[in-house]
FITI-670608 format. One record per residue (C-alpha): x, y, z; residue in three letters; residue number from 0. Coordinates in steps of 0.05 Angstrom, whole numbers, plus 5000, padded with zeros to 4 digits. Layout:
<rec><c1>X</c1><c2>Y</c2><c3>Z</c3><aa>ala</aa><i>NUM</i></rec>
...
This chain:
<rec><c1>5000</c1><c2>5000</c2><c3>5000</c3><aa>met</aa><i>0</i></rec>
<rec><c1>5026</c1><c2>5069</c2><c3>4983</c3><aa>met</aa><i>1</i></rec>
<rec><c1>5007</c1><c2>5130</c2><c3>5023</c3><aa>thr</aa><i>2</i></rec>
<rec><c1>5010</c1><c2>5199</c2><c3>4991</c3><aa>gln</aa><i>3</i></rec>
<rec><c1>5050</c1><c2>5239</c2><c3>5042</c3><aa>asn</aa><i>4</i></rec>
<rec><c1>5081</c1><c2>5281</c2><c3>4987</c3><aa>met</aa><i>5</i></rec>
<rec><c1>5026</c1><c2>5334</c2><c3>4992</c3><aa>asp</aa><i>6</i></rec>
<rec><c1>5075</c1><c2>5388</c2><c3>5013</c3><aa>asn</aa><i>7</i></rec>
<rec><c1>5088</c1><c2>5432</c2><c3>4952</c3><aa>pro</aa><i>8</i></rec>
<rec><c1>5153</c1><c2>5459</c2><c3>4982</c3><aa>ala</aa><i>9</i></rec>
<rec><c1>5180</c1><c2>5388</c2><c3>4992</c3><aa>leu</aa><i>10</i></rec>
<rec><c1>5160</c1><c2>5367</c2><c3>4922</c3><aa>ile</aa><i>11</i></rec>
<rec><c1>5193</c1><c2>5430</c2><c3>4894</c3><aa>gly</aa><i>12</i></rec>
<rec><c1>5257</c1><c2>5414</c2><c3>4932</c3><aa>trp</aa><i>13</i></rec>
<rec><c1>5259</c1><c2>5343</c2><c3>4905</c3><aa>phe</aa><i>14</i></rec>
<rec><c1>5248</c1><c2>5367</c2><c3>4835</c3><aa>arg</aa><i>15</i></rec>
<rec><c1>5300</c1><c2>5422</c2><c3>4839</c3><aa>gly</aa><i>16</i></rec>
<rec><c1>5352</c1><c2>5375</c2><c3>4868</c3><aa>gln</aa><i>17</i></rec>
<rec><c1>5339</c1><c2>5311</c2><c3>4829</c3><aa>gln</aa><i>18</i></rec>
<rec><c1>5301</c1><c2>5324</c2><c3>4765</c3><aa>thr</aa><i>19</i></rec>
<rec><c1>5333</c1><c2>5379</c2><c3>4723</c3><aa>pro</aa><i>20</i></rec>
<rec><c1>5294</c1><c2>5401</c2><c3>4662</c3><aa>glu</aa><i>21</i></rec>
<rec><c1>5315</c1><c2>5369</c2><c3>4597</c3><aa>gly</aa><i>22</i></rec>
<rec><c1>5353</c1><c2>5307</c2><c3>4616</c3><aa>trp</aa><i>23</i></rec>
<rec><c1>5303</c1><c2>5283</c2><c3>4666</c3><aa>phe</aa><i>24</i></rec>
<rec><c1>5245</c1><c2>5300</c2><c3>4620</c3><aa>asp</aa><i>25</i></rec>
<rec><c1>5276</c1><c2>5258</c2><c3>4565</c3><aa>leu</aa><i>26</i></rec>
<rec><c1>5289</c1><c2>5200</c2><c3>4612</c3><aa>leu</aa><i>27</i></rec>
<rec><c1>5218</c1><c2>5204</c2><c3>4640</c3><aa>ala</aa><i>28</i></rec>
<rec><c1>5189</c1><c2>5205</c2><c3>4569</c3><aa>leu</aa><i>29</i></rec>
<rec><c1>5230</c1><c2>5144</c2><c3>4550</c3><aa>met</aa><i>30</i></rec>
<rec><c1>5207</c1><c2>5105</c2><c3>4612</c3><aa>val</aa><i>31</i></rec>
<rec><c1>5135</c1><c2>5128</c2><c3>4602</c3><aa>glu</aa><i>32</i></rec>
<rec><c1>5138</c1><c2>5107</c2><c3>4528</c3><aa>gly</aa><i>33</i></rec>
<rec><c1>5168</c1><c2>5039</c2><c3>4545</c3><aa>met</aa><i>34</i></rec>
<rec><c1>5117</c1><c2>5024</c2><c3>4599</c3><aa>val</aa><i>35</i></rec>
<rec><c1>5060</c1><c2>5048</c2><c3>4554</c3><aa>ser</aa><i>36</i></rec>
<rec><c1>5084</c1><c2>5005</c2><c3>4496</c3><aa>asn</aa><i>37</i></rec>
<rec><c1>5100</c1><c2>4940</c2><c3>4531</c3><aa>val</aa><i>38</i></rec>
<rec><c1>5064</c1><c2>4946</c2><c3>4598</c3><aa>gly</aa><i>39</i></rec>
<rec><c1>5088</c1><c2>4959</c2><c3>4669</c3><aa>glu</aa><i>40</i></rec>
<rec><c1>5099</c1><c2>4886</c2><c3>4687</c3><aa>his</aa><i>41</i></rec>
<rec><c1>5135</c1><c2>4870</c2><c3>4622</c3><aa>glu</aa><i>42</i></rec>
<rec><c1>5182</c1><c2>4929</c2><c3>4629</c3><aa>ser</aa><i>43</i></rec>
<rec><c1>5206</c1><c2>4908</c2><c3>4699</c3><aa>gln</aa><i>44</i></rec>
<rec><c1>5261</c1><c2>4859</c2><c3>4676</c3><aa>pro</aa><i>45</i></rec>
<rec><c1>5292</c1><c2>4911</c2><c3>4629</c3><aa>phe</aa><i>46</i></rec>
<rec><c1>5291</c1><c2>4964</c2><c3>4683</c3><aa>leu</aa><i>47</i></rec>
<rec><c1>5324</c1><c2>4916</c2><c3>4734</c3><aa>arg</aa><i>48</i></rec>
<rec><c1>5376</c1><c2>4901</c2><c3>4681</c3><aa>gln</aa><i>49</i></rec>
<rec><c1>5390</c1><c2>4975</c2><c3>4674</c3><aa>met</aa><i>50</i></rec>
<rec><c1>5400</c1><c2>4978</c2><c3>4750</c3><aa>gly</aa><i>51</i></rec>
<rec><c1>5450</c1><c2>4920</c2><c3>4745</c3><aa>his</aa><i>52</i></rec>
<rec><c1>5487</c1><c2>4956</c2><c3>4689</c3><aa>ala</aa><i>53</i></rec>
<rec><c1>5491</c1><c2>5020</c2><c3>4730</c3><aa>leu</aa><i>54</i></rec>
<rec><c1>5517</c1><c2>4982</c2><c3>4790</c3><aa>ala</aa><i>55</i></rec>
<rec><c1>5572</c1><c2>4953</c2><c3>4746</c3><aa>glu</aa><i>56</i></rec>
<rec><c1>5593</c1><c2>5023</c2><c3>4725</c3><aa>gln</aa><i>57</i></rec>
<rec><c1>5591</c1><c2>5048</c2><c3>4797</c3><aa>phe</aa><i>58</i></rec>
<rec><c1>5613</c1><c2>4990</c2><c3>4842</c3><aa>pro</aa><i>59</i></rec>
<rec><c1>5615</c1><c2>4996</c2><c3>4917</c3><aa>leu</aa><i>60</i></rec>
<rec><c1>5677</c1><c2>4992</c2><c3>4959</c3><aa>gln</aa><i>61</i></rec>
<rec><c1>5682</c1><c2>4927</c2><c3>4999</c3><aa>pro</aa><i>62</i></rec>
<rec><c1>5644</c1><c2>4931</c2><c3>5064</c3><aa>ser</aa><i>63</i></rec>
<rec><c1>5661</c1><c2>4893</c2><c3>5128</c3><aa>glu</aa><i>64</i></rec>
<rec><c1>5598</c1><c2>4913</c2><c3>5167</c3><aa>thr</aa><i>65</i></rec>
<rec><c1>5526</c1><c2>4932</c2><c3>5152</c3><aa>val</aa><i>66</i></rec>
<rec><c1>5543</c1><c2>5002</c2><c3>5174</c3><aa>gly</aa><i>67</i></rec>
<rec><c1>5599</c1><c2>5006</c2><c3>5123</c3><aa>glu</aa><i>68</i></rec>
<rec><c1>5553</c1><c2>4978</c2><c3>5070</c3><aa>leu</aa><i>69</i></rec>
<rec><c1>5501</c1><c2>5031</c2><c3>5085</c3><aa>glu</aa><i>70</i></rec>
<rec><c1>5554</c1><c2>5086</c2><c3>5083</c3><aa>ala</aa><i>71</i></rec>
<rec><c1>5582</c1><c2>5060</c2><c3>5017</c3><aa>asn</aa><i>72</i></rec>
<rec><c1>5512</c1><c2>5056</c2><c3>4985</c3><aa>ile</aa><i>73</i></rec>
<rec><c1>5494</c1><c2>5125</c2><c3>5011</c3><aa>asn</aa><i>74</i></rec>
<rec><c1>5558</c1><c2>5153</c2><c3>4982</c3><aa>gly</aa><i>75</i></rec>
<rec><c1>5538</c1><c2>5129</c2><c3>4913</c3><aa>gln</aa><i>76</i></rec>
<rec><c1>5466</c1><c2>5151</c2><c3>4921</c3><aa>leu</aa><i>77</i></rec>
<rec><c1>5490</c1><c2>5220</c2><c3>4942</c3><aa>ala</aa><i>78</i></rec>
<rec><c1>5534</c1><c2>5222</c2><c3>4880</c3><aa>arg</aa><i>79</i></rec>
<rec><c1>5472</c1><c2>5208</c2><c3>4838</c3><aa>phe</aa><i>80</i></rec>
<rec><c1>5427</c1><c2>5255</c2><c3>4878</c3><aa>gly</aa><i>81</i></rec>
<rec><c1>5379</c1><c2>5197</c2><c3>4891</c3><aa>trp</aa><i>82</i></rec>
<rec><c1>5366</c1><c2>5202</c2><c3>4965</c3><aa>gly</aa><i>83</i></rec>
<rec><c1>5392</c1><c2>5156</c2><c3>5019</c3><aa>cys</aa><i>84</i></rec>
<rec><c1>5381</c1><c2>5087</c2><c3>5048</c3><aa>val</aa><i>85</i></rec>
<rec><c1>5375</c1><c2>5059</c2><c3>5118</c3><aa>asp</aa><i>86</i></rec>
<rec><c1>5392</c1><c2>4985</c2><c3>5124</c3><aa>ile</aa><i>87</i></rec>
<rec><c1>5363</c1><c2>4943</c2><c3>5180</c3><aa>ala</aa><i>88</i></rec>
<rec><c1>5381</c1><c2>4871</c2><c3>5194</c3><aa>thr</aa><i>89</i></rec>
<rec><c1>5330</c1><c2>4818</c2><c3>5211</c3><aa>arg</aa><i>90</i></rec>
<rec><c1>5338</c1><c2>4743</c2><c3>5225</c3><aa>asp</aa><i>91</i></rec>
<rec><c1>5331</c1><c2>4721</c2><c3>5152</c3><aa>thr</aa><i>92</i></rec>
<rec><c1>5339</c1><c2>4784</c2><c3>5111</c3><aa>asp</aa><i>93</i></rec>
<rec><c1>5357</c1><c2>4858</c2><c3>5106</c3><aa>leu</aa><i>94</i></rec>
<rec><c1>5310</c1><c2>4915</c2><c3>5095</c3><aa>thr</aa><i>95</i></rec>
<rec><c1>5333</c1><c2>4975</c2><c3>5056</c3><aa>leu</aa><i>96</i></rec>
<rec><c1>5289</c1><c2>5036</c2><c3>5066</c3><aa>arg</aa><i>97</i></rec>
<rec><c1>5304</c1><c2>5084</c2><c3>5010</c3><aa>his</aa><i>98</i></rec>
<rec><c1>5281</c1><c2>5155</c2><c3>5022</c3><aa>gln</aa><i>99</i></rec>
<rec><c1>5286</c1><c2>5214</c2><c3>4975</c3><aa>gly</aa><i>100</i></rec>
<rec><c1>5274</c1><c2>5177</c2><c3>4910</c3><aa>leu</aa><i>101</i></rec>
<rec><c1>5272</c1><c2>5224</c2><c3>4851</c3><aa>pro</aa><i>102</i></rec>
<rec><c1>5200</c1><c2>5247</c2><c3>4840</c3><aa>val</aa><i>103</i></rec>
<rec><c1>5172</c1><c2>5258</c2><c3>4770</c3><aa>ser</aa><i>104</i></rec>
<rec><c1>5161</c1><c2>5331</c2><c3>4752</c3><aa>arg</aa><i>105</i></rec>
<rec><c1>5095</c1><c2>5311</c2><c3>4719</c3><aa>ile</aa><i>106</i></rec>
<rec><c1>5042</c1><c2>5297</c2><c3>4772</c3><aa>ala</aa><i>107</i></rec>
<rec><c1>5003</c1><c2>5247</c2><c3>4729</c3><aa>glu</aa><i>108</i></rec>
<rec><c1>5066</c1><c2>5205</c2><c3>4719</c3><aa>gln</aa><i>109</i></rec>
<rec><c1>5090</c1><c2>5203</c2><c3>4791</c3><aa>gln</aa><i>110</i></rec>
<rec><c1>5063</c1><c2>5135</c2><c3>4809</c3><aa>asn</aa><i>111</i></rec>
<rec><c1>5086</c1><c2>5102</c2><c3>4744</c3><aa>arg</aa><i>112</i></rec>
<rec><c1>5154</c1><c2>5134</c2><c3>4751</c3><aa>trp</aa><i>113</i></rec>
<rec><c1>5160</c1><c2>5110</c2><c3>4823</c3><aa>cys</aa><i>114</i></rec>
<rec><c1>5145</c1><c2>5038</c2><c3>4802</c3><aa>his</aa><i>115</i></rec>
<rec><c1>5194</c1><c2>5041</c2><c3>4745</c3><aa>ala</aa><i>116</i></rec>
<rec><c1>5249</c1><c2>5072</c2><c3>4787</c3><aa>phe</aa><i>117</i></rec>
<rec><c1>5238</c1><c2>5019</c2><c3>4841</c3><aa>cys</aa><i>118</i></rec>
<rec><c1>5252</c1><c2>4966</c2><c3>4789</c3><aa>ala</aa><i>119</i></rec>
<rec><c1>5317</c1><c2>5001</c2><c3>4771</c3><aa>ile</aa><i>120</i></rec>
<rec><c1>5335</c1><c2>5004</c2><c3>4845</c3><aa>leu</aa><i>121</i></rec>
<rec><c1>5320</c1><c2>4930</c2><c3>4854</c3><aa>glu</aa><i>122</i></rec>
<rec><c1>5372</c1><c2>4914</c2><c3>4800</c3><aa>gly</aa><i>123</i></rec>
<rec><c1>5421</c1><c2>4965</c2><c3>4828</c3><aa>leu</aa><i>124</i></rec>
<rec><c1>5417</c1><c2>4939</c2><c3>4900</c3><aa>tyr</aa><i>125</i></rec>
<rec><c1>5418</c1><c2>4866</c2><c3>4878</c3><aa>ala</aa><i>126</i></rec>
<rec><c1>5482</c1><c2>4876</c2><c3>4838</c3><aa>his</aa><i>127</i></rec>
<rec><c1>5515</c1><c2>4916</c2><c3>4894</c3><aa>trp</aa><i>128</i></rec>
<rec><c1>5497</c1><c2>4861</c2><c3>4944</c3><aa>met</aa><i>129</i></rec>
<rec><c1>5527</c1><c2>4808</c2><c3>4897</c3><aa>gln</aa><i>130</i></rec>
<rec><c1>5590</c1><c2>4851</c2><c3>4893</c3><aa>gly</aa><i>131</i></rec>
<rec><c1>5594</c1><c2>4847</c2><c3>4969</c3><aa>gln</aa><i>132</i></rec>
<rec><c1>5593</c1><c2>4771</c2><c3>4966</c3><aa>gly</aa><i>133</i></rec>
<rec><c1>5518</c1><c2>4759</c2><c3>4962</c3><aa>gly</aa><i>134</i></rec>
<rec><c1>5492</c1><c2>4700</c2><c3>4922</c3><aa>lys</aa><i>135</i></rec>
<rec><c1>5456</c1><c2>4709</c2><c3>4856</c3><aa>ala</aa><i>136</i></rec>
<rec><c1>5394</c1><c2>4672</c2><c3>4881</c3><aa>his</aa><i>137</i></rec>
<rec><c1>5385</c1><c2>4721</c2><c3>4938</c3><aa>val</aa><i>138</i></rec>
<rec><c1>5341</c1><c2>4777</c2><c3>4911</c3><aa>thr</aa><i>139</i></rec>
<rec><c1>5322</c1><c2>4849</c2><c3>4925</c3><aa>val</aa><i>140</i></rec>
<rec><c1>5248</c1><c2>4863</c2><c3>4919</c3><aa>ser</aa><i>141</i></rec>
<rec><c1>5203</c1><c2>4921</c2><c3>4935</c3><aa>arg</aa><i>142</i></rec>
<rec><c1>5171</c1><c2>4907</c2><c3>5002</c3><aa>asp</aa><i>143</i></rec>
<rec><c1>5131</c1><c2>4969</c2><c3>5019</c3><aa>arg</aa><i>144</i></rec>
<rec><c1>5115</c1><c2>5036</c2><c3>4989</c3><aa>leu</aa><i>145</i></rec>
<rec><c1>5107</c1><c2>5090</c2><c3>5041</c3><aa>phe</aa><i>146</i></rec>
<rec><c1>5102</c1><c2>5145</c2><c3>4988</c3><aa>ser</aa><i>147</i></rec>
<rec><c1>5127</c1><c2>5160</c2><c3>4918</c3><aa>ile</aa><i>148</i></rec>
<rec><c1>5194</c1><c2>5180</c2><c3>4949</c3><aa>ser</aa><i>149</i></rec>
<rec><c1>5199</c1><c2>5131</c2><c3>5007</c3><aa>asp</aa><i>150</i></rec>
<rec><c1>5205</c1><c2>5057</c2><c3>4991</c3><aa>val</aa><i>151</i></rec>
<rec><c1>5227</c1><c2>4996</c2><c3>5030</c3><aa>gln</aa><i>152</i></rec>
<rec><c1>5263</c1><c2>4939</c2><c3>4995</c3><aa>phe</aa><i>153</i></rec>
<rec><c1>5278</c1><c2>4870</c2><c3>5022</c3><aa>arg</aa><i>154</i></rec>
<rec><c1>5342</c1><c2>4831</c2><c3>5009</c3><aa>tyr</aa><i>155</i></rec>
<rec><c1>5322</c1><c2>4759</c2><c3>5019</c3><aa>his</aa><i>156</i></rec>
<rec><c1>5324</c1><c2>4687</c2><c3>4995</c3><aa>asn</aa><i>157</i></rec>
<rec><c1>5257</c1><c2>4677</c2><c3>4960</c3><aa>pro</aa><i>158</i></rec>
<rec><c1>5256</c1><c2>4602</c2><c3>4976</c3><aa>gln</aa><i>159</i></rec>
């Protein structure tokens, strides 16, 4: 379930000014919107995850000895991209990655679709980064909960 706690125009304006510059972001948003419109949201997910993997290959993380180091290394890359930050929590069988400050589409009608598409990219990005830290390929990253269009929790877990 996703709540809409992005009703604050000042907050939305800040996100847009920091993360979605006119021109480049508009082109990217149009490309994602066109792809999802042409092939469907579900069908576009594997490609978007693949793009996240490819981005993680171009921007690998430094080796991490602890969860705190892993969180700091991921946040360093996210800051570089202007994509918000993550808080990692450990549980008995998995990790949760709460990503706050996701880029928000500048076009209100496309915000939900953009959020879902960007989450797929982040699933691929996080999965590849975790594999680079010694994680196994069968352990996945999946969206676990949407708090808002800019606040999403992912789960790193063994789906079996």
